[in-house]
N, C-alpha and C positions, 0 to 999 in steps of 0.2 A: 837502240836501246831502249824496250816501253816499261812503263813503274806499272805496278799490280797492286788497287788497294782494295783490298780486302776486308770488310763486316763479318765478324763470326758469327753465328746462332748455334745455339743445338741441333734443327731439324735442314739449316737452309744455311748459306754462306751467300751475300751479295758482296759485287766486283764491280769493279771501274778497270777501267783501263788508260792510260797515258800517255803520251809521247814527252820528249824532253820541251816540250812549248807550253806544256799544260794546255795540251785539248784532246780531248777525248774519243779516243777510237769505238770506245765499247762499251757499254753499262749493261751487267746481264747477273740475273741471279742461277743458282743452283743446289742440286741437296748437297745434307750431308750424307750422302750416299755413295758405293764405288760404280753406280749409272752418273751420280753429280761432278764425281771428279774427271771420269772420261770427259763427260759434257767442259769440262772446262778443259783440258787439256788441250782437247780439240778444238775449241773455239778461239785459247790466245797462240796458239800456234801458227795460230793463222799469220798469225803479224810480226809474230819474229820468234829464230830458235832458242831455247832451254839458256843455253849462254851470255844472251842480249835481252835478259829480262831480271829485275828485280820484283820481288814478293814482298808487301809490307801487311804486316795483321796487329791486332793491338795483344800482349799478353794479359788475356781475361781470363783464361783459367781453361779445365781442358777440355774446351772442344774445339777448339785447331790444335788438340796435338795429332790427331792423326790425319788433318789435311799437311802440316806442313811434314810430316812423316813423308805424304805420297808428294810433296813437293820433292823438298830432297831427295829421292826416289829417283826422279825424272832430272835434274840435275839440276834442280832452280832454287838459285839464290831463297833464301828465307832471310826478312827481318822481322824479330818481334821485336813494337816499341810499345814504348811505356805507356799507360791511357789516358796520361797527365799530360805529356807532350801534346799530343793528338786534344785534345780539351780545352788547352792553353793557346794552343794554334790557330784552331775552329773562331776559338774570341778572339783571335788578333786580326783575323780578315774577314769578318761580318761584325755587322749586331745585330743580326735575322735571330729568332730562337727557332731556326728552323731544323728539326733533327727528326733526320730517320737514313733507316739501314743504309740507303743509295748514296747519301749524303757522306757519309762517314766512310764509305767509302775511297769515295773521290777525294776527302780528306787526309787518308792516309795514304794516297794516289801521291795528290801534289806537297806533300810534307818529304815524300821520299825524295820527289821531284829537287826539291828546292834544300832541301839538307843534307843529300845524300849519304842517309849514317851510314856505318858496314853492314854488311850479309852477319847473322848469326855465325859465329864459329862450327867447326862438331863435339860435339858433348858426347864422352866417354859411353861404353853399355853402363859399367860398373855406377856412376854418375849417376845416370837418370834411374837405375834401381833404389839408390842413394835416397834418391830428392823422391822417389816413391812413400819410402820405409820410414824418413825418417818427416814428414809431413805424418802421417798415419800418423805417427808414433806423439807426433806436438799434440794434433787434436783428440788423440785418444787420452792422455794425460792431460787436457785439460776438462775434457769428459770427468775423470774419474774424483777433478778438481771439485766440477760445482755437485758430484753425486757426492760428498764428500764433506763439503757445508750443508748443503740439506738433511745430511745422517745426522748432523750435529744438530742443528735446528730440530726435527726428533726426537734425539735422543734429551735434550732438554726441557720435550713435554711431560719426559714419561721418565725419567731418573736422570735428574740433572747431577746428583751427586755423582750418578759411573764412572765420571770421567777424575774424581781424587783419589781412584783407584786402581789406576794403570793408564802408565806416564805417556802411551800412546793408544789413543781407543777404536783405532785400525789395523794395532795389530793382531797380533796371532790370537793370543786370548784372550782379550776382547771382542774381537770378531766374532769366536768360539762359542765366548756364551749370548750375545747379543744377538747370535744368527736362531742361537735354542732359547732365549728367554729374550726378549724385545723389551722388558720393561719392565721397574719397580716392583710391584706385583708377582709378576713372573719369576722373578729372583726368589721373594723372598717364600714362593709355595713351592719351588722346588727342593730336593731332599740335598741336607749337608755333603753326602758322599757324593753324589749324582752332578752337582759342581764341584765339589773339590778335584773328582777324578776329571771332570772334565777340563779342572785350567789346568791342570797338571798333564796332564797329553796337547792339551794347545802350545803350552810353554813349556813343552820339553823339558819338564821336572825342575823350570826354575820357582816355579810358582804350584802352591798344592791348597793345602784344610786352612791356612791359617787365613790366607788371600781369601778363601770359600767363606769363613764365619763372618769374616769383615765385609765384607760384600752383602753377605743375609740379613746381617745387622742393619745398616745402611736401608736397606732395602726396603726393609720394614718399617721404617722411620723417615721414608724421602716423602719430602712433598707431590710424589712425579700423579701426574693424571692418566689415570684407569681409562684404554683407547683401544680396544681391538680394532681400528682401521689405522689408527698411526700404529700400533705392532705391525701392521704387515706391511702398511709402506715401507716402514727401519727395514724387513727382515728384505725389500726388496731392497730395495736402496744399497744393502749391506752386501747383497747377492752381485747386485752389479758393482757396485763395488771392487770386487774378487773378480769380477769375468775382465776386466777392466786393469787391475794388475796381471793377471795370468795375459793379460793380450801385449801387454807392455814389456812382460821379461821375455816372450815368444819373440817380439820386434827388434827388441836389445838385443835376441842371440844371430838376428838375422841381420841386424847389421854387424853385428860384430866378424859374420862370416866374410863377408863384401870386403870388410877394411884390413882383416886378415890377405886379405886377397889379393889388394894395391898396394898394399903397405906403406903408403902415404906418409913423406918426413913430418906432415900435421900432429900425428901424436909422438912426435919425438917431444914437445915443448911439453915440458912437467904439466902437470897439472888439469892435460886436458886429455878429456877419455876415450875411449871410442866412439862414445855418443858426438859429444860436444864437436868433436871431428870432424865426425859423420855430418852432421847437419851443415860445418863450415862445409865440405866439397862437394856438398851437397849442390849451396844454396850460390856458389858462388862457380862453377861449374867451370868452365877451359879459362886458365887464369892468363892467360895469353886474351882473352878480352879485355882486360884493365890493360891501359901504356905501362901505368904509376900507380903506386898506392892509394895517390888524394882519387881517382877515382873508384874503387874497391872502397875508402873509405866515406864517398857517398853512394852507392851503392847498398851500400849499408846504414843508411842515413845516417850515420856519427858524425857530419859536419854540421859547425854551427852556422846558423844561420848567420847571415852581415845584413845591415841595414845606415846603407848608407846614401843623401839625400842633400843635391843644393849643400850647404854652409854645413847641417852637421856632419860631425864626423862619426867616416864606419865606428860602427860598434859589434862585436861579434854575442850573437845569443844565445837560444837553447838549442838542441839540438834539431835539426828537419823533420826527423824520422819520417825520413819518405825511402824508396829502394825497398826492400827484403824484410819486413820485419822475424823471420826465422833470424836470417841472418845476424840483423843484430840483435838480439836474446843471445843467440849461441857466445857471441864477441864481448857481451858484459855480464855472461858468465861468468868467460876464461877467465876476464882481468879481475872477477873475487877469488876465483880458483888459483889461478898459475903462480900471483906471489905469495904465494902461501908451499909451492915447492921451488919455486926458481929464487936461485941466487940475483938475476939480472931482473926479473922483475917487482922483486920486494924490495933492492936496493930503489929503482923506480921511481915504488911506488909510496917510500920511506919519503923520498927526496920531493915528492909533490906536498904531500905531506907538512913537509919542513916548511913549505913553502907556506905552510897556513891554508892548504887546495882541503875543501872540504870531502867527507868519505869518495861520497858518490864522486863527486870531481876527479878525484882521485884518482878513479875506477876507471871513469869515463880516458882519461888522461894513458890511461896502461892500456884499454881496446886499443886507440886510437898506435901504439907503440903495438901491437899484438897486431894491427891490420898490417903492418911495415912489417915483420919479424915475418905472418907467414907469407906475405905476397914474396916475397924474398926466398924463401926454401923451396917453395911452390914454383914459382920460377926457375930456379937453378934445380930443382929437386936435391936439394941437398938434407940434411939432420941440424937440425936448432943445433946452437952450444951453446950452453949456460954460462957463458964470461963478458959480467959486466961493462969490460975496459973493450969489449971488441964490438959489440951495442947497443951502447949506452945513448945512438942518438934516437 
């Protein structure tokens, strides 16, 4: 058996090959290309056959994706490692501050020999597709939120009274007005009939002339600043927000198609939508990677930290917040929505609050219970039964 540690980069990868006694058999660099992959395969097969190799690399992003697929196609088992494990392993073996790609590859190979982590289990095509979509959606929502914060700031300068006349400044009617007339001066100058027609069309008849009259009156007496540059900025920000919203809607439609196709039991839990269910499935991957719910809890970063040393009694602290931030976010969101629709979780949440738990603490307990339920239904591929007497543990 030989052990290969690979330090991944965008244009090239560094590889170190060790035997079972941690002796270096070879160390080389190969390009992140078809020629480089062929060179890698030709080099490593001189030392062992594919079934007698173990390859390890850090889970550091997209640069190792093609390499992992290439290795699996050629029958080589791959283990993706948490970079924090490798970092702590290096600290535990040397006091020197030498860090190069070649030394990192050697430490990864050494970690494989010493710790013998399990190879990655295969992940279905649908799960891989979901992971790409839900992460893009997550980032797009974040970008839209940033644009909304910026837009609110600019609006406070141009027309601070505007928000008093619309419950949502990013709603259809408000957005239509601000895209056309992005300041108090512009709104006060427009004809009343034109403004009321715009509001009526955008709100689908829910608002009209009365809203336009009130808005024009407020605009005439506004303390807002007149700035063409700020007006132009606000227009661009609203166009960006609308584009992000359109993309999010399209992403959610694609996510729903995949979720309908796989018909996962996770959506049988009341309060877990297509989107939340997709995020959880995508981040969990193959449920068989986890031998028990506690390991899934650790992967989500929801386990409490423990401080126990000497005579000091171990105490449980805050969440470690390591692992997948996407999974942790989805579980905490679900822990707030599921108790509103599920009798099982509603009673469990009430029980925690009766123990004088803070709302957020009670929600975190619901998230942990949710992990146990998700682990069970995915392992057994059975739907959730909303019966507190059967699932109260």
